[in-house]
N, C-alpha and C positions, 0 to 999 in steps of 0.2 A: 124505397125511401122514404116515401112520405109521411110513414108513421115514425120513422127513427129521427126525423127532421121535428117533427111535432113533439116529440119525447124528449130531444135535445131542446128544444125551445122551452119547454115547460121546467125543464131542469135549471137552465139560465134563469129563467124568471123567478124561481125560489132563491139562488144564488144573489141574484142583484137587486132584489126588492129593498133590502135597507141600504142602498147606495151612499147616502149621506149621511148616515151614521157613522161610517167607518174612514178611518185615516189614508191618509193618500196611497201611502204603499200597498195596503190591502184593497184599493180601489183598483191600483197598477194592477195586480193579481188578477183580480174579477177582469178586470179588461183582457188581459194577455189570455185567461183561460176560455173566456166566452167567445175570442176569437181563435184560439188554437181549437176548439170543440167545432167550429164551422168548417176551417179549414181541414180539421181532420175529417170529419164526414165528407168534402168534399174530395179528401185524398184516398179516404175509404172506397167512396164510390170509384174513383179512378183505377184504384189497383184491383179491385175486382172486375171488372172489364178489361185491363191489360192482363189479368193472369187467367181467365178463363175460372178462376176460384169462386167456390159460395161466398155469397155476405157471411154467412157464419164462420165458415172457415178462416175467413180473413179477420174476421171481429174475435175471433178466437185467440189468435195469435197477437193483435193489438192489445186486448185484455191484460196475456199473460206478461206482454211488454210494459203496459201500464202499471200493473200490480210487482212488477220488477223493480219499476221506479222508483214506487213507492218506498220500496228498501234503501234505494240508493239515496234517495231523496232526504231520508228520515237522517242517514248516518251523516248526511253532509251539513245538515241543519245542525245537529247534534256539534259536529265538531265546530260548527260555525259559531254556536252560540257558548259552545264553552269557550272559544278565543274572546267571544265579548266578554263573559263575565271575568275569566282571568285579564284582561285588559281595565275593566273595572275595578278589580280588585289591587291591581297593580299601583307600586307608589314612588316606583322610580321608572325612568328613560327604559333603562335596563330591561326589567322587568314588563313593560308593556313590549318592547320587541319581542322578547321570550314569549311571552301568552299570545302574541300575534302570529307566531311560526308555527301555522298548522301544518302536520303532517299529511300531505293530499296522496301518497304515494299509492295509496290502494285504489285509489280512483284515477290513477295513471298519472298524475301531477307531480 
């Protein structure tokens, strides 16, 4: 796991090097990602120990879930940005309310 820790640390360094030049929302996301990577590494080790699975098999599951999240996250972001654009274009209160009404049913909402 030491190699994984080093690799994750190097990756985090590439993400966080320009911390000062970013807006606060981006910095918050970077902080959350760094924290999640650290917690994820710890959780992966616990899962490997608890299940007796190999690190590789557990990592494959984690990667598949992360890949699935990219698709879901992108779809969510598209709906969110679409709503924001509609709100920006709206000229009446009714139009604002209509634009903000996002159909989240595809995500169980």
